[in-house]
Each structure stands twice: as structure tokens, then as C-alpha cells.
VOBA-1610 file (N, C-alpha, C; in pm, whole numbers, padded with zeros to 5 digits, always signed):
BEGIN
Met+15326+10837+07990Met+15459+10879+08036Met+15547+10911+07915Thr+15617+11022+07923Thr+15710+11059+07817Thr+15849+11009+07850Phe+15911+10935+07755Phe+16045+10883+07778Phe+16148+10978+07721Leu+16257+10995+07795Leu+16363+11086+07754Leu+16471+11009+07679Thr+16527+11073+07579Thr+16641+11017+07507Thr+16760+11108+07530Ile+16863+11055+07596Ile+16982+11134+07627Ile+17098+11074+07551Arg+17156+11150+07462Arg+17264+11100+07379Arg+17399+11148+07436Pro+17494+11056+07447Pro+17625+11096+07500Pro+17697+11191+07405Ala+17779+11275+07465Ala+17864+11362+07384Ala+17963+11276+07307Lys+18009+11322+07193Lys+18104+11247+07111Lys+18229+11330+07087Pro+18347+11267+07076Pro+18370+11124+07097Pro+18383+11092+07245Ile+18344+10973+07287Ile+18353+10936+07428Ile+18369+10784+07437Ala+18441+10737+07537Ala+18466+10594+07551Ala+18337+10522+07588Pro+18315+10403+07535Pro+18195+10327+07568Pro+18200+10271+07709Ser+18081+10244+07763Ser+18067+10174+07892Ser+18144+10242+08004Arg+18142+10371+08009Arg+18206+10442+08119Arg+18125+10424+08247Ile+18192+10432+08361Ile+18126+10421+08491Ile+18104+10561+08548Gly+17989+10581+08609Gly+17958+10709+08670Gly+17922+10693+08817Val+17953+10794+08898Val+17917+10798+09039Val+17840+10926+09064Leu+17724+10913+09129Leu+17644+11031+09163Leu+17637+11044+09314Leu+17704+11147+09369Leu+17693+11179+09511Leu+17564+11258+09532Thr+17483+11218+09630Thr+17359+11289+09656Thr+17354+11336+09800Asn+17311+11461+09818Asn+17296+11517+09950Asn+17154+11571+09966Leu+17124+11627+10082Leu+16987+11665+10114Leu+16933+11774+10024Gly+16996+11890+10026Gly+16947+11998+09942Gly+16966+12134+10006Thr+16936+12236+09929Thr+16960+12373+09973Thr+16875+12468+09891Pro+16827+12574+09952Pro+16758+12676+09873Pro+16855+12750+09783Glu+16800+12816+09682Glu+16883+12892+09587Glu+16926+13027+09643Gly+16857+13073+09744Gly+16890+13201+09805Gly+16828+13209+09942Thr+16842+13325+10006Thr+16791+13341+10142Thr+16663+13423+10147Gly+16612+13464+10030Gly+16489+13542+10026Gly+16367+13456+10051Tyr+16256+13523+10075Tyr+16132+13453+10110Tyr+16092+13352+10002Gly+16094+13392+09876Gly+16049+13305+09769Gly+16134+13180+09755Ala+16267+13197+09759Ala+16356+13083+09744Ala+16341+12985+09861Ile+16328+13038+09981Ile+16312+12952+10098Ile+16177+12881+10093Arg+16073+12952+10052Arg+15941+12890+10044Arg+15939+12775+09944Arg+16000+12795+09827Arg+16003+12688+09727Arg+16077+12566+09780Tyr+16189+12590+09846Tyr+16268+12479+09900Tyr+16190+12404+10007Leu+16132+12476+10102Leu+16058+12411+10210Leu+15936+12338+10157Ser+15872+12393+10054Ser+15754+12327+09998Ser+15792+12192+09937Glu+15903+12189+09864Glu+15947+12062+09805Glu+15989+11964+09915Phe+16066+12010+10010Phe+16116+11926+10117Phe+16002+11867+10200Leu+15911+11952+10244Leu+15805+11909+10335Leu+15687+11845+10263Ser+15691+11840+10131Ser+15590+11767+10055Ser+15631+11622+10028Asp+15754+11587+10062Asp+15804+11452+10040Asp+15734+11358+10138Arg+15669+11254+10086Arg+15597+11160+10172Arg+15692+11078+10260Arg+15819+11071+10225Arg+15916+11007+10312Arg+15947+11093+10435Ile+15931+11224+10420Ile+15959+11317+10530Ile+15836+11333+10619Ile+15725+11366+10558Ile+15598+11382+10630Ile+15504+11272+10581Glu+15478+11174+10666Glu+15400+11059+10624Glu+15250+11080+10640Ala+15208+11194+10693Ala+15065+11222+10707Ala+14998+11231+10571Ser+14870+11206+10568Ser+14794+11214+10444Ser+14808+11353+10382Pro+14840+11362+10253Pro+14849+11493+10189Pro+14719+11574+10200Ala+14605+11506+10203Ala+14478+11577+10215Ala+14470+11655+10345Leu+14536+11602+10449Leu+14539+11672+10578Leu+14658+11767+10588Trp+14774+11723+10536Trp+14899+11797+10555Trp+14913+11916+10461Gln+14880+11901+10334Gln+14906+12007+10237Gln+14835+12138+10269Pro+14708+12139+10315Pro+14648+12268+10352Pro+14724+12339+10463Ile+14779+12261+10557Ile+14857+12322+10665Ile+14989+12374+10610Leu+15054+12291+10528Leu+15185+12330+10472Leu+15173+12452+10382Gln+15083+12447+10286Gln+15071+12555+10189Gln+15001+12678+10246Gly+14942+12664+10362Gly+14875+12775+10427Gly+14963+12843+10531Pro+14932+12821+10660Pro+15003+12895+10765Pro+15152+12865+10775Leu+15192+12738+10753Leu+15332+12705+10773Leu+15423+12777+10674Leu+15389+12768+10545Leu+15475+12833+10445Leu+15450+12984+10436Ala+15351+13033+10505Ala+15334+13177+10513Ala+15430+13238+10615Leu+15464+13159+10719Leu+15541+13213+10830Leu+15685+13161+10836Arg+15703+13032+10813Arg+15834+12971+10839Arg+15946+13021+10748Pro+15922+13056+10620Pro+16034+13101+10535Pro+16110+13220+10591Arg+16044+13309+10663Arg+16116+13426+10718Arg+16215+13382+10826Arg+16170+13292+10912Arg+16258+13244+11018Arg+16372+13161+10960Thr+16340+13072+10866Thr+16443+12988+10805Thr+16540+13073+10722Gly+16488+13174+10652Gly+16573+13261+10573Gly+16673+13336+10660Ala+16630+13379+10777Ala+16721+13449+10869Ala+16833+13356+10913Ala+16799+13229+10937Ala+16901+13132+10977Ala+17001+13110+10864Tyr+16952+13097+10741Tyr+17043+13078+10627Tyr+17133+13199+10607Arg+17079+13318+10629Arg+17162+13439+10610Arg+17278+13443+10708Arg+17261+13384+10824Arg+17369+13384+10923Arg+17487+13298+10880Ile+17463+13199+10793Ile+17570+13106+10755Ile+17602+13111+10606Trp+17533+13194+10529Trp+17544+13194+10383Trp+17686+13229+10338His+17735+13157+10237His+17864+13191+10176His+17841+13305+10078Thr+17859+13426+10125Thr+17825+13543+10042Thr+17917+13556+09921Glu+18043+13512+09935Glu+18135+13526+09822Glu+18095+13435+09706Arg+18031+13324+09735Arg+17984+13232+09631Arg+17835+13247+09607Asp+17767+13317+09697Asp+17621+13330+09694Asp+17556+13192+09693Glu+17592+13112+09792Glu+17535+12979+09805Glu+17549+12930+09949Ser+17478+12825+09980Ser+17485+12769+10115Ser+17613+12688+10132Pro+17661+12673+10257Pro+17780+12591+10280Pro+17762+12447+10231Leu+17641+12392+10242Leu+17620+12255+10198Leu+17649+12239+10049Arg+17608+12336+09969Arg+17638+12329+09825Arg+17789+12340+09802Thr+17855+12431+09872Thr+18000+12449+09857Thr+18075+12321+09890His+18041+12261+10004His+18115+12143+10049His+18084+12020+09964Thr+17958+12003+09923Thr+17923+11887+09842Thr+17991+11894+09706Arg+17994+12012+09646Arg+18066+12029+09519Arg+18215+11996+09538Ala+18273+12046+09646Ala+18416+12021+09671Ala+18443+11872+09691Gln+18354+11802+09760Gln+18370+11658+09777Gln+18368+11587+09642Ala+18273+11626+09556Ala+18261+11561+09425Ala+18384+11590+09339Glu+18432+11713+09342Glu+18549+11748+09261Glu+18673+11673+09309Ala+18689+11661+09440Ala+18806+11590+09493Ala+18797+11440+09463Leu+18676+11384+09474Leu+18660+11243+09440Leu+18684+11221+09291Ala+18637+11312+09208Ala+18657+11300+09063Ala+18806+11296+09030Ala+18886+11378+09098Ala+19030+11380+09072Ala+19093+11245+09107Arg+19039+11179+09210Arg+19091+11048+09249Arg+19049+10939+09149Met+18927+10949+09097Met+18870+10841+09016Met+18890+10858+08866Glu+18925+10975+08822Glu+18941+11002+08678Glu+19043+10909+08612Pro+19156+10878+08677Pro+19251+10786+08613Pro+19191+10649+08583Asp+19085+10611+08655Asp+19018+10483+08630Asp+18903+10498+08532Gly+18887+10617+08475Gly+18780+10638+08379Gly+18643+10654+08441Val+18638+10689+08569Val+18511+10704+08640Val+18471+10851+08644Ala+18350+10881+08599Ala+18297+11017+08603Ala+18221+11038+08734Val+18235+11154+08793Val+18169+11185+08920Val+18085+11311+08904Glu+17959+11304+08947Glu+17870+11419+08952Glu+17808+11427+09091Trp+17745+11539+09121Trp+17679+11556+09251Trp+17542+11616+09230Ala+17452+11591+09325Ala+17315+11638+09311Ala+17251+11652+09450Met+17137+11720+09452Met+17062+11741+09574Met+16923+11678+09562Arg+16877+11619+09670Arg+16742+11562+09670Arg+16637+11671+09656Tyr+16660+11785+09720Tyr+16568+11898+09712Tyr+16646+12018+09659Gly+16587+12090+09566Gly+16657+12203+09507Gly+16743+12158+09390Thr+16844+12238+09359Thr+16929+12209+09243Thr+17075+12199+09285Pro+17156+12127+09204Pro+17119+12048+09086Pro+17041+11923+09128Ser+16938+11891+09054Ser+16852+11779+09090Ser+16919+11646+09063Ile+16866+11542+09126Ile+16917+11407+09103Ile+16894+11366+08958Ala+16779+11402+08903Ala+16751+11368+08763Ala+16855+11432+08670Ser+16890+11558+08698Ser+16989+11624+08613Ser+17127+11562+08631Gly+17157+11515+08751Gly+17285+11447+08774Gly+17296+11320+08692Ile+17187+11242+08688Ile+17186+11121+08607Ile+17201+11156+08459Glu+17132+11260+08416Glu+17143+11303+08276Glu+17286+11343+08241Arg+17354+11411+08332Arg+17492+11452+08306Arg+17583+11330+08293Leu+17562+11231+08377Leu+17644+11110+08368Leu+17618+11036+08238Leu+17493+11026+08198Leu+17461+10957+08073Leu+17519+11032+07954Ala+17513+11164+07960Ala+17570+11244+07851Ala+17721+11228+07842Arg+17784+11186+07950Arg+17928+11161+07952Arg+17961+11016+07915Gly+17860+10942+07873Gly+17884+10807+07824Gly+17881+10699+07929Cys+17818+10725+08044Cys+17817+10627+08152Cys+17704+10526+08131Ala+17741+10401+08113Ala+17643+10294+08099Ala+17620+10222+08231Arg+17704+10253+08331Arg+17689+10196+08465Arg+17702+10310+08566Val+17611+10316+08662Val+17605+10428+08755Val+17592+10377+08898Leu+17674+10434+08986Leu+17664+10409+09129Leu+17600+10530+09196Leu+17492+10508+09267Leu+17429+10612+09348Leu+17488+10606+09488Leu+17548+10716+09534Leu+17614+10718+09664Leu+17554+10831+09748Pro+17448+10800+09827Pro+17392+10902+09916Pro+17490+10935+10027Leu+17505+11064+10056Leu+17605+11109+10154Leu+17547+11111+10295Tyr+17484+11000+10333Tyr+17426+10988+10467Tyr+17492+10869+10536Pro+17573+10892+10640Pro+17642+10781+10705Pro+17546+10677+10765Gln+17434+10725+10822Gln+17338+10635+10883Gln+17212+10629+10795Tyr+17162+10509+10772Tyr+17044+10492+10686Tyr+16917+10539+10756Ser+16833+10607+10679Ser+16695+10635+10720Ser+16611+10642+10594Ala+16486+10605+10606Ala+16395+10621+10492Ala+16381+10767+10454Thr+16404+10858+10551Thr+16389+11002+10525Thr+16510+11063+10456Thr+16617+10986+10441Thr+16738+11040+10377Thr+16782+10949+10262Thr+16844+10837+10295Thr+16895+10746+10192Thr+16783+10699+10099Ala+16672+10654+10157Ala+16566+10596+10075Ala+16504+10699+09981Thr+16478+10819+10030Thr+16414+10918+09943Thr+16508+10965+09832Ala+16639+10968+09859Ala+16734+11002+09753Ala+16732+10895+09644Asn+16731+10769+09684Asn+16726+10662+09586Asn+16591+10658+09515Asp+16483+10682+09589Asp+16350+10690+09527Asp+16352+10789+09410His+16409+10905+09436His+16408+11012+09336His+16490+10971+09214Ala+16600+10902+09238Ala+16682+10853+09126Ala+16604+10749+09045Phe+16535+10660+09113Phe+16459+10557+09043Phe+16345+10619+08961Arg+16283+10725+09015Arg+16177+10792+08939Arg+16234+10854+08811Ala+16355+10908+08822Ala+16418+10964+08703Ala+16451+10853+08603Leu+16497+10738+08652Leu+16530+10627+08565Leu+16406+10572+08494Met+16291+10581+08559Met+16167+10531+08499Met+16132+10605+08370Arg+16184+10726+08354Arg+16153+10807+08237Arg+16251+10786+08122Leu+16352+10703+08144Leu+16454+10681+08042Leu+16419+10561+07954Arg+16434+10578+07825Arg+16413+10466+07735Arg+16529+10367+07743Asn+16652+10421+07758Asn+16771+10337+07762Asn+16838+10358+07898Gln+16805+10272+07993Gln+16855+10288+08129Gln+16997+10233+08144Pro+17077+10299+08229Pro+17207+10242+08263Pro+17189+10131+08366Ala+17291+10050+08384Ala+17295+09959+08498Ala+17321+10043+08623Val+17253+10011+08733Val+17259+10097+08851Val+17287+10015+08977Arg+17375+10070+09061Arg+17397+10017+09195Arg+17371+10128+09296Thr+17329+10091+09416Thr+17313+10188+09523Thr+17407+10152+09637Ala+17480+10250+09686Ala+17574+10226+09797Ala+17497+10224+09929Pro+17530+10131+10018Pro+17464+10128+10149Pro+17518+10236+10241Ser+17453+10252+10354Ser+17503+10346+10455Ser+17635+10292+10512Phe+17703+10376+10587Phe+17838+10338+10635Phe+17859+10385+10778Pro+17770+10347+10870Pro+17774+10403+11006Pro+17901+10374+11084Asp+17963+10257+11059Asp+18086+10226+11132Asp+18196+10177+11038His+18193+10226+10916His+18300+10193+10822His+18433+10241+10880Pro+18537+10159+10876Pro+18665+10198+10938Pro+18717+10334+10891Leu+18705+10365+10761Leu+18755+10493+10711Leu+18671+10609+10764Tyr+18543+10586+10783Tyr+18456+10692+10838Tyr+18492+10719+10983Ile+18505+10613+11062Ile+18538+10630+11204Ile+18677+10691+11219Glu+18770+10648+11136Glu+18905+10705+11141Glu+18902+10855+11111Ala+18822+10894+11012Ala+18813+11036+10976Ala+18749+11117+11089Leu+18643+11063+11150Leu+18579+11132+11262Leu+18674+11146+11380Ala+18742+11038+11412Ala+18834+11041+11526Ala+18946+11142+11503Arg+18998+11146+11382Arg+19104+11243+11350Arg+19052+11386+11364Ser+18929+11409+11319Ser+18871+11543+11329Ser+18854+11584+11474Val+18811+11492+11559Val+18796+11523+11701Val+18931+11554+11763Arg+19029+11470+11737Arg+19162+11493+11797Arg+19220+11628+11753Glu+19212+11658+11623Glu+19268+11782+11574Glu+19196+11904+11630Thr+19063+11895+11641Thr+18987+12008+11695Thr+19019+12030+11841Leu+19021+11923+11919Leu+19048+11937+12063Leu+19190+11988+12087Ala+19282+11944+12005Ala+19422+11989+12022Ala+19436+12139+11996Gly+19348+12195+11917Gly+19357+12337+11885Gly+19274+12428+11972Leu+19203+12371+12070Leu+19117+12453+12156Leu+19197+12513+12272Pro+19157+12632+12317Pro+19223+12691+12433Pro+19166+12640+12566Phe+19079+12541+12560Phe+19021+12482+12681Phe+19006+12332+12660Val+18986+12260+12771Val+18964+12115+12766Val+18817+12088+12793Pro+18743+12035+12697Pro+18600+12008+12720Pro+18579+11905+12831Gln+18479+11931+12912Gln+18439+11832+13013Gln+18347+11726+12953Arg+18282+11761+12846Arg+18188+11670+12781Arg+18190+11693+12631Ile+18184+11584+12555Ile+18166+11592+12411Ile+18026+11541+12381Val+17947+11622+12316Val+17811+11585+12279Val+17811+11545+12132Ala+17765+11425+12103Ala+17751+11378+11965Ala+17605+11395+11925Ser+17579+11495+11842Ser+17441+11530+11806Ser+17408+11480+11666Phe+17309+11390+11658Phe+17261+11338+11531Phe+17129+11405+11497His+17095+11408+11368His+16965+11460+11328His+16856+11373+11388Gly+16746+11434+11428Gly+16638+11361+11492Gly+16548+11289+11393Leu+16456+11210+11447Leu+16359+11135+11369Leu+16239+11106+11458Pro+16116+11118+11407Pro+16000+11083+11490Pro+16007+10940+11540Arg+15972+10918+11664Arg+15975+10783+11720Arg+15884+10688+11645Asp+15775+10741+11594Asp+15680+10657+11522Asp+15744+10595+11399Tyr+15835+10669+11333Tyr+15903+10614+11215Tyr+15989+10495+11253Val+16052+10504+11370Val+16136+10395+11418Val+16050+10274+11453Thr+15936+10298+11515Thr+15843+10189+11550Thr+15800+10114+11425Arg+15789+10187+11313Arg+15747+10124+11187Arg+15862+10055+11114Gly+15982+10063+11168Gly+16091+09985+11111Gly+16213+10061+11064Asp+16218+10194+11081Asp+16337+10268+11038Asp+16453+10234+11131Pro+16567+10189+11077Pro+16680+10146+11161Pro+16773+10259+11204Tyr+16736+10383+11179Tyr+16826+10496+11197Tyr+16893+10502+11336Pro+16817+10493+11448Pro+16886+10508+11577Pro+16987+10397+11604Glu+16961+10275+11553Glu+17057+10167+11569Glu+17189+10201+11500Glu+17178+10263+11382Glu+17300+10297+11308Glu+17373+10414+11374Cys+17297+10508+11432Cys+17362+10616+11507Cys+17440+10559+11625Glu+17381+10463+11694Glu+17448+10402+11809Glu+17572+10325+11764Arg+17566+10262+11646Arg+17684+10193+11594Arg+17797+10292+11567Thr+17761+10408+11509Thr+17863+10511+11484Thr+17929+10555+11613Leu+17846+10584+11712Leu+17902+10640+11835Leu+17982+10535+11912Ala+17936+10411+11911Ala+18011+10306+11980Ala+18150+10291+11918Ala+18156+10293+11785Ala+18285+10279+11717Ala+18373+10401+11742Leu+18314+10520+11744Leu+18392+10642+11766Leu+18445+10647+11910Arg+18363+10606+12005Arg+18411+10600+12143Arg+18531+10507+12156Arg+18522+10392+12090Arg+18635+10298+12097Arg+18760+10358+12036Ala+18743+10427+11924Ala+18858+10486+11855Ala+18924+10594+11940Leu+18845+10664+12019Leu+18898+10775+12100Leu+18920+10735+12246Asp+18890+10608+12278Asp+18903+10559+12416Asp+18822+10646+12512Met+18695+10667+12476Met+18603+10745+12559Met+18485+10659+12600Asp+18422+10694+12712Asp+18305+10621+12758Asp+18178+10704+12733Glu+18063+10649+12775Glu+17935+10716+12751Glu+17924+10846+12827Glu+17988+10856+12940Glu+17982+10979+13017Glu+18061+11091+12950Thr+18172+11055+12886Thr+18256+11156+12820Thr+18196+11201+12688Met+18138+11107+12612Met+18078+11138+12482Met+17932+11094+12484Thr+17842+11191+12481Thr+17700+11167+12499Thr+17625+11175+12366Leu+17536+11081+12340Leu+17454+11082+12219Leu+17327+11163+12241Thr+17296+11252+12144Thr+17171+11328+12147Thr+17116+11340+12006Tyr+16992+11391+11996Tyr+16927+11411+11866Tyr+16872+11553+11857Gln+16891+11615+11741Gln+16852+11754+11720Gln+16742+11766+11615Ser+16700+11890+11588Ser+16613+11925+11475Ser+16473+11866+11485Arg+16411+11881+11600Arg+16271+11838+11612Arg+16180+11928+11529Phe+16070+11870+11480Phe+15973+11946+11401Phe+15834+11894+11433Gly+15742+11986+11470Gly+15605+11945+11495Gly+15585+11892+11636Pro+15461+11850+11668Pro+15426+11810+11805Pro+15458+11666+11840Ala+15495+11582+11743Ala+15519+11441+11770Ala+15642+11422+11858Arg+15647+11308+11926Arg+15764+11274+12006Arg+15874+11222+11915Trp+15995+11277+11930Trp+16109+11238+11847Trp+16209+11159+11932Leu+16314+11109+11864Leu+16418+11036+11935Leu+16479+11125+12044Glu+16508+11065+12157Glu+16565+11137+12270Glu+16697+11071+12313Pro+16780+11145+12388Pro+16759+11279+12444Pro+16774+11389+12340Tyr+16701+11499+12358Tyr+16706+11612+12267Tyr+16832+11695+12294Thr+16899+11735+12187Thr+17026+11806+12200Thr+17014+11937+12277Ala+16923+12025+12233Ala+16918+12161+12289Ala+16896+12164+12439Pro+16793+12098+12493Pro+16775+12104+12639Pro+16884+12033+12716Leu+16940+11925+12659Leu+17046+11857+12731Leu+17168+11947+12746Val+17209+12010+12635Val+17327+12097+12641Val+17302+12217+12732Ala+17182+12276+12721Ala+17150+12392+12805Ala+17146+12355+12953Gly+17121+12229+12984Gly+17115+12186+13123Gly+17249+12146+13182Leu+17353+12140+13102Leu+17482+12095+13152Leu+17545+12189+13255Pro+17542+12323+13236Pro+17605+12410+13336Pro+17548+12390+13476Ala+17420+12361+13488Ala+17361+12338+13620Ala+17418+12213+13686Arg+17477+12126+13605Arg+17538+12004+13657Arg+17690+12018+13669Gly+17739+12140+13653Gly+17882+12167+13668Gly+17963+12149+13543Val+17897+12124+13429Val+17968+12107+13302Val+17959+12238+13225Thr+18066+12315+13224Thr+18065+12448+13161Thr+18152+12456+13037Arg+18223+12348+13004Arg+18308+12344+12886Arg+18267+12226+12799Val+18221+12255+12678Val+18159+12153+12594Val+18210+12164+12451Ala+18225+12049+12385Ala+18246+12042+12240Ala+18136+11956+12181Val+18089+11992+12062Val+17982+11919+11996Val+18030+11869+11861Ile+18009+11739+11835Ile+18037+11680+11704Ile+17906+11631+11647Met+17890+11638+11515Met+17765+11599+11449Met+17794+11489+11347Pro+17802+11363+11393Pro+17849+11254+11307Pro+17746+11205+11205Gly+17629+11265+11202Gly+17529+11226+11103Gly+17535+11310+10977Phe+17627+11406+10973Phe+17638+11498+10861Phe+17778+11486+10800Met+17785+11463+10671Met+17914+11458+10602Met+17967+11597+10569Ala+17877+11697+10571Ala+17918+11833+10536Ala+17845+11932+10625Asp+17912+12040+10659Asp+17848+12143+10740Asp+17734+12208+10664Cys+17628+12239+10739Cys+17505+12288+10678Cys+17430+12371+10783Ile+17307+12406+10755Ile+17232+12491+10847Ile+17211+12423+10982Glu+17195+12289+10980Glu+17174+12218+11107Glu+17298+12218+11194Thr+17415+12217+11136Thr+17538+12215+11216Thr+17585+12356+11250Leu+17588+12443+11150Leu+17647+12575+11168Leu+17555+12672+11242Asp+17424+12663+11215Asp+17334+12759+11281Asp+17262+12697+11399Glu+17196+12582+11377Glu+17120+12523+11487Glu+17210+12491+11606Ile+17325+12428+11580Ile+17417+12397+11690Ile+17513+12512+11714Gly+17576+12561+11608Gly+17681+12662+11623Gly+17631+12796+11674Asn+17506+12830+11648Asn+17451+12957+11695Asn+17348+12938+11806Glu+17240+12863+11777Glu+17129+12856+11872Glu+17165+12776+11998Val+17218+12657+11982Val+17253+12576+12099Val+17366+12642+12178Arg+17463+12699+12106Arg+17571+12772+12174Arg+17516+12886+12260Lys+17425+12964+12203Lys+17368+13079+12276Lys+17298+13034+12403Asp+17218+12928+12394Asp+17145+12879+12512Asp+17241+12824+12617Phe+17348+12759+12572Phe+17446+12704+12665Phe+17516+12816+12742Ile+17558+12919+12672Ile+17626+13031+12738Ile+17530+13104+12831Ala+17405+13122+12786Ala+17305+13190+12871Ala+17277+13112+12998Ala+17294+12979+12993Ala+17269+12896+13110Ala+17388+12889+13205Gly+17499+12955+13169Gly+17616+12956+13257Gly+17737+12885+13202Gly+17728+12834+13078Gly+17844+12771+13015Gly+17951+12875+12985Thr+18076+12834+12985Thr+18186+12927+12961Thr+18255+12904+12827Asp+18263+12779+12782Asp+18337+12747+12660Asp+18257+12646+12577Phe+18245+12676+12447Phe+18165+12592+12356Phe+18239+12584+12224Ala+18256+12464+12171Ala+18327+12448+12043Ala+18253+12348+11955Leu+18261+12371+11824Leu+18209+12277+11726Leu+18324+12197+11666Val+18305+12067+11656Val+18396+11985+11575Val+18339+11990+11433Pro+18411+12046+11337Pro+18353+12061+11203Pro+18324+11926+11139Cys+18227+11927+11049Cys+18200+11806+10972Cys+18320+11776+10882Leu+18321+11658+10823Leu+18436+11617+10743Leu+18455+11703+10620Asn+18346+11752+10563Asn+18353+11839+10446Asn+18443+11777+10339Ala+18538+11855+10285Ala+18626+11800+10181Ala+18768+11778+10232Ala+18781+11750+10362Ala+18912+11718+10418Ala+18967+11592+10352Pro+19098+11577+10345Pro+19155+11457+10282Pro+19099+11327+10336Ala+19074+11320+10466Ala+19020+11197+10524Ala+18879+11169+10473Ala+18802+11275+10445Ala+18668+11257+10389Ala+18676+11202+10248Ile+18772+11250+10170Ile+18786+11200+10033Ile+18842+11058+10033Asp+18928+11027+10130Asp+18972+10888+10145Asp+18851+10797+10166Leu+18760+10842+10252Leu+18638+10764+10277Leu+18555+10748+10151Leu+18529+10858+10081Leu+18447+10851+09960Leu+18512+10763+09854Glu+18644+10773+09841Glu+18713+10687+09745Glu+18703+10541+09787Gly+18720+10515+09916Gly+18711+10379+09964Gly+18572+10319+09941Leu+18468+10398+09970Leu+18332+10351+09948Leu+18306+10327+09799Thr+18354+10419+09717Thr+18333+10408+09572Thr+18399+10283+09517Arg+18525+10261+09551Arg+18595+10144+09499Arg+18534+10015+09552Gln+18490+10018+09676Gln+18425+09900+09735Gln+18297+09865+09658Glu+18217+09965+09628Glu+18088+09939+09563Glu+18100+09919+09412Leu+18215+09956+09354Leu+18235+09934+09211Leu+18311+09804+09183Ala+18328+09721+09285Ala+18397+09593+09266Ala+18327+09514+09154Gly+18409+09466+09061Gly+18355+09392+08947Gly+18329+09481+08826Trp+18313+09609+08849Trp+18298+09705+08738Trp+18432+09767+08703Leu+18508+09802+08806Leu+18640+09859+08783Leu+18737+09749+08742Lys+18831+09785+08655Lys+18935+09690+08621Lys+19033+09675+08736Asp+19079+09554+08761Asp+19174+09530+08870Asp+19309+09594+08836
//
């Protein structure tokens, strides 16, 4: 193993604290090659696909990556930020990091951001913090609910990068925050503000979380329990019951059975039950991305309208709204207790 030596820029204060925000990832562009590289990295992660690589890789590198990049690329093109030439997830994650940095800079805390898949990589984020003189680093995955497929793999990747360092910083990892008061307050505010601005009154609010294979849960992944904690707290904050705000799971992949109920068929079936006005919130995502803007905002909306729905609205993710930065600052200060000066 080759060990890396990263020297801080000079002059710089000793023992600075660093925070690394980590999110899922994004391709560099919408073309076939960029999408293929991104999907190959993402779907090669053993935390994502637990099947034996000897069985999975021939399928992935063969028919799947020959066909899927065109479909995925078309979806990214529908939501791409053309003025920045980047995905919304990159735009929002950068904005979150910059806003948090402005809050934490007076305390001498450096903030960087990184992606688990694609760029900027988690390893490069750690390198940037070390180059800024950070001897203590907080890893803060931007996943409200814990899953081995999200929080754990982000931390895994950070630890692999740390294994290559001769002089490691002290490291903390922030836990998930499914019902943190600041998170629930931010979600509730977003729902109220969105509903107040709609020209219709939704008959049902669908809370759509990212899906997960049931087998992963059977093996011990606590993800659905944390999703239920989020929704229970949000219902209380908004004084809503289970009939008014329904939990669903989106983004199925492959033939395995995933967490249910599935978002797409449930929403498409609502008009037949007399529910023609719907709003959808996605509390498992801190920032709008392809899963929120295209999968729900385009595909699920289209099926709902085709089935007889009349009104469909998205509650935007928190993105870089002030309430989101309040949450990130609160989490950061909470996890830096003992490191930050009182």
C-alpha cells in the first residue's frame, strides 16, 4: 500500500476542525460515456448490490451498461442545470456546503463537500480539509435516515481514504437524523409554505422515500424504521393522520421484492379511489435530484394525470433553504461538542 503525505498550506492555524458533507453522487454529464462511468461505479458498490461480483459484474458490464445509460441520460437531460452544466444535486450540495461554511467560519471550522460516486470524491474532500490544516474531521453524510446503502458506504469510502494516510486526522462520524427537531421543523415549514402557494387543496399528501430490497432489511438494515420515525414526527408536527399523509417507497431496481407500498402504482391508483389532487414530499432526500425531480416530478406525475388525476404538486427538498442550513449547523455543532470552544 502506498501512503499519501498531504502537507497543509502555510501559514495556517494548527488543529483546525473540518466538516465533510457527503452526498450520493452525480454523473459529470448527460452523454452515454459519463452516465456509463457513473452507473458502473454506483452499481459496483457491494453495499448497493450484495450479489457476488462473479455473477453480477458480467451482467452489469454487459447488457445492463450497454442499454441503461441511454435511458438514464435522457432522464438527467430533463432536469440538468444547463446554465451550470451540472446536475441539481451537485448545485444544491455545493450551496449547502457554502452556506454552512459561512455559519461555521467564525469558529474556525472548514467545510468541504464530496460525492460517494463521481466527483468531487470523498478522498479528495478529505485531502482538501487536511491541506487546510484540519487535524480533526467530522464526516456528515447527508442522509436523514440510516441505511448501509447510503450512510455506511459513504463512511466506508472515507475510511478507505484514511487508510492510505500516513498522518491521519482524528475523525468523527455524524449519525442519521430521522426525527431531529430541526429536521422535522424544516420539513413541516416546507410543507406549509408549499401548500399555501398552491392553487388547489391536496386530498392526499404522499411521503415518498427511496426504496430498499426487503432482503437487506431482513439482514438488519434499520432504514424502514427510521423512515417511519420521520413520518410519525412530521405527521405530529402538521397534525395529520396516516390517511392524510401516506408513506411509500420509490426507485425499485431489479426483480427482487422491495419495501412497500410502491410509490408509482399507489399514486397512479388514487384517481380510481376519488383522489384527484395530490402533493408529494420526499423526506429521504436533503436535496432535489433525479429521483425527486424526474422520477416523481415527471414520471409519477404523468402516470397520475393519465389515470384521471387533475392536480399534482411536489414539495421541494430542503436544498439550501435557511431552515436546511439551520439543521446542518445544529447537527454540526452537536457533533463537534468538545472540539469547538464554548
